[in-house]
C-alpha positions in Angstrom: 33.8 59.8 -193.7 35.1 58.5 -190.6 34.9 55.4 -188.5 36.8 54.6 -185.3 37.5 50.9 -184.6 37.9 51.7 -180.8 41.1 49.6 -179.1 43.0 47.9 -181.9 46.0 45.6 -181.8 48.7 45.8 -184.7 50.5 42.8 -185.3 53.7 42.2 -187.3 56.5 44.5 -188.9 56.9 46.7 -186.1 59.0 44.7 -183.4 55.6 42.9 -181.7 51.9 44.2 -180.9 50.8 47.8 -180.6 47.7 49.1 -179.1 46.1 52.0 -180.6 42.8 53.3 -182.6 42.0 52.2 -186.0 40.6 55.3 -188.2 39.0 54.6 -191.7 38.2 57.7 -193.8 37.3 57.6 -197.7 41.1 58.2 -198.6 43.1 56.6 -196.0 43.3 53.9 -193.3 45.3 55.2 -190.0 46.4 53.6 -187.2 46.9 55.8 -184.3 49.3 54.2 -181.6 48.5 54.8 -177.9 52.2 54.6 -177.4 52.7 58.2 -178.2 52.9 60.6 -175.4 50.2 61.4 -173.0 49.3 65.0 -174.3 48.9 63.1 -177.8 47.1 60.6 -176.8 44.4 63.2 -175.1 44.6 64.9 -178.4 43.6 61.8 -180.5 40.2 62.0 -179.1 39.4 64.9 -180.8 40.5 63.5 -184.0 37.0 62.3 -185.2 35.4 65.8 -184.5 36.7 67.1 -187.7 38.6 65.3 -190.5 41.3 68.3 -190.7 42.2 67.3 -187.4 43.8 64.1 -188.6 46.5 66.2 -189.7 47.7 66.7 -185.8 48.6 63.0 -185.8 52.4 62.7 -185.7 53.8 60.7 -188.6 56.2 58.9 -186.1 56.3 55.8 -183.8 53.7 53.4 -184.3 51.5 55.4 -186.4 50.6 54.3 -189.9 49.0 56.3 -192.6 47.9 54.1 -195.5 46.2 55.5 -198.8 43.2 53.1 -200.0 44.8 53.9 -203.5 47.9 51.9 -202.3 46.2 49.0 -200.8 46.6 45.5 -202.7 45.0 43.2 -200.7 42.5 43.4 -197.5 41.0 40.6 -195.7 38.7 40.4 -192.9 39.0 37.3 -190.4 36.2 36.3 -187.6 35.9 32.9 -186.2 34.6 31.2 -183.0 37.8 30.9 -181.4 39.4 34.1 -182.9 38.8 38.0 -182.5 37.7 40.2 -185.6 40.6 41.2 -187.5 41.5 42.9 -190.5 44.4 41.7 -192.6 46.0 44.7 -195.0 48.9 44.6 -197.4 49.8 47.6 -199.4 52.7 48.8 -201.7 56.2 49.0 -200.4 54.9 46.8 -197.3 55.6 43.3 -198.5 54.1 41.4 -195.2 51.6 44.1 -194.6 50.0 44.3 -191.2 47.0 42.6 -189.0 44.6 44.6 -187.1 43.0 42.8 -184.0 39.8 44.1 -182.6 40.0 44.2 -178.8 36.5 44.8 -178.0 33.9 43.3 -179.9 29.9 43.1 -179.1 28.6 45.7 -177.4 25.4 46.0 -179.6 27.6 46.4 -183.1 26.0 45.1 -185.9 29.2 44.6 -187.5 32.8 44.2 -186.6 36.3 45.3 -187.6 36.4 42.5 -190.1 33.7 44.0 -191.8 36.0 46.8 -192.8 37.3 44.7 -195.8 34.5 44.9 -197.8 33.6 48.7 -197.3 37.5 49.4 -198.1 37.0 47.2 -201.5 34.1 49.6 -202.3 35.8 52.8 -201.5 38.7 51.8 -203.4 35.9 51.0 -206.6 34.2 54.4 -205.9 30.8 52.4 -205.4 30.3 52.7 -201.5 27.1 54.7 -201.2 26.8 57.4 -198.5 24.0 59.2 -196.9 23.4 62.9 -196.8 23.5 63.9 -192.9 22.2 67.1 -191.7 24.1 70.0 -191.0 25.8 69.8 -187.6 25.0 72.7 -185.5 27.5 75.2 -184.4 29.9 74.3 -181.6 28.8 77.3 -179.4 25.6 75.6 -178.8 24.5 72.6 -176.4 23.5 70.6 -179.6 27.1 71.2 -181.0 28.9 70.3 -177.9 27.0 67.1 -177.7 28.0 66.2 -181.4 31.7 66.8 -180.7 31.3 64.8 -177.8 29.9 62.0 -179.9 32.4 62.4 -182.3 34.3 59.4 -181.4 31.3 57.5 -182.9 30.8 55.3 -179.4 27.3 55.0 -177.9 27.2 57.0 -174.8 24.2 57.3 -172.0 22.8 60.8 -171.2 24.5 61.0 -167.7 27.7 60.1 -169.5 27.3 62.6 -172.5 26.5 65.4 -169.8 29.6 64.8 -167.5 31.9 65.1 -170.9 30.2 68.3 -171.9 31.2 69.7 -168.5 34.5 68.5 -168.3 35.6 69.5 -171.7 33.5 72.9 -171.8 33.8 73.7 -168.6 29.8 74.4 -168.3 27.1 73.9 -166.0 24.1 71.8 -167.6 20.6 70.7 -166.7 20.2 66.9 -167.2 16.9 67.7 -168.7 18.4 70.0 -171.3 20.8 67.4 -172.3 18.0 64.5 -172.8 16.2 67.2 -174.7 19.1 67.9 -177.1 19.9 64.5 -177.5 16.4 63.6 -178.5 16.5 66.5 -180.8 19.5 65.4 -182.6 18.2 62.0 -182.9 15.0 63.2 -184.5 17.0 65.4 -186.9 18.9 62.2 -188.3 22.5 63.4 -186.4 22.4 60.8 -183.8 20.9 57.1 -183.5 19.0 56.5 -180.1 19.7 52.9 -179.0 17.3 51.3 -176.7 18.7 49.6 -173.7 16.9 46.5 -171.7 17.3 48.7 -168.5 15.1 51.5 -170.1 18.0 54.1 -170.6 18.5 55.4 -174.0 22.1 55.7 -175.5 23.1 57.9 -178.5 25.5 57.6 -181.1 26.7 59.7 -183.9 25.2 58.5 -187.4 27.9 57.2 -189.7 27.7 58.4 -193.7 27.5 54.8 -194.2 23.9 54.5 -192.8 22.8 50.9 -192.0 26.1 49.6 -193.1 27.8 51.5 -190.4 30.5 49.5 -188.8 
């Protein structure tokens, strides 16, 4: 199970504020700092496609790897005058760290502060998951779309088409992309999100189901 918190700020303990991406798995909380080299930053976009890719994140700089079993305290904060944040303390780190969500809203049901209760349930072994269908092979259009949407962000058909073209160096028919997205949504692998404009957006479904962050 993986989830990204888009762009986060990390406050405290590392000489000021850092910007990066926060990733939650069923075993660890990982902060990937964008202060890494440009090549590494590009590589981080692929982290979400397969949990094995997490091993490619360098254990240097501002990157943090926090085993959930080591967390001693986790609190979510969100108020009218403050952005959603997650305060985490764990063994061997006295002051802990505060992660602040840079981008909120955008159709989200929940924000970064809601990670606190999920982390507590993961630690307790009580978090429920849904069984998702098998992901199509990466050499198919459906599989390529799943890789593009592996960052868990919602994207429109034209954005998906362009990213597939850029990453896989292939020519596509927009109707084929639309059909593949609808097919993946019907299978339960993607969520189809209606937009007031009439356009459809798609996002990869999380194993958290309706509790997805």
